[in-house]
N, C-alpha and C positions, 0 to 999 in steps of 0.2 A: 470846775470851781466848786467849792463847798457852799452849802446852804448858809445864808445869813438871815438874821432876824429883821423884823419890820423897820425899826429905827435906822439900822445900818443900811438896809436896802433903799429906804427913802432918801437918806442923805447922799448915798452914792449915785442914785438916779438923778437927783436934783443937780448935783455937781456936774454930772455928764451933760445934762441939758444946758446948764449955764456955760459950759466950755465947748459945746458943739462936738463932744466926744461920743458920738453915737452913729449907728447906721440902721438900715431897715432890712428886715428879713425879705429875701426873695420869695414871692408867692405868686401862684397862678391865679387867674380870675381877676375880678374887679378890686384892685389894690386900694383904690381911692375910698371905698366904703369901709374897709377894714383898718386902714391906717391913715387917718386924716392928717397926720404930721408929715407924711411923705410928700403929698402934693402941695403942702403949705396951707391947707384949709384951716389948720390950727397951728399956732406957733409953738416953738420950744418953751417960750416964756409962759404961754397959757397952760401947757402940759405941766410945767414945773409948779405953777400955782395950784393946779388940781392935785398934784402929788402932795404938795405941802399941806393941803387941807385934809388929806386922807388920814384915817385913824386905824388903829389895830384891827377892828372888825372888818375893815375894807380890804384887808390884805390876806393873800394866800399864796402858796407856792407848791409846785409839783414837779417831778422830773418830766423832761420833754419826752413825749411818746416815742419819737424816732431816735432819740439819743438820751437814754436814761441818766447818763453821767452829767447832763446839763440841767440845772435847776431853772424852771420858768416861774416868774413872779407875776402875780395878777393883782391889780388895784382896781377896785370898783368904788368910786366915790364921786360925788357931785354930778351924777348922771353920766359918768364916763367909765369905760372899760379899757384899762391899759395893761397890756401884756408884754413882757420883756424878759431878757436874760442878760446876765453879765458875762463879758468877755475880757480878754486881756487888752487888746488894742484894736479898735476903739473899745471903750469900756462897757458900752451897752448896745444891745441889738433890740430894736422895737419890732415886735411881732404884730401888735395891734394897738391902735389908739383910736377908739371910736366911741361915739355917744351911744348910751343904752337907749333902746326904744322904750316907748311908754309902757308896753307890756312887760318888758324886762324889769323896769323900775317898780311896777306894781308887785310883781312876783317877789322881788328882792325885799320889799317891806314886810312880806308875810313870814319871813324866816325868823 
């Protein structure tokens, strides 16, 4: 899929969360600490609310290291780190939905 801008990515992600049109990336290790949406420690509604509050400076994207044709999007807002990519069906795959640690938040304010 081609790269899309912040506003379009935000709208598409919120729509997928509202419709339950997403899945979670298969990962090794402790999944619960990297993707709190997967075990239900945070709800899709809560993630949608965090996403809606994000602004342009909270957003970045880069090609996926293992598959450069896939664009990975990252939102860092309201103390959260949300990493995802867009697919065809389902429309979103969550790679990470985790709270930033205190150290991460302090470093982020120095940028």
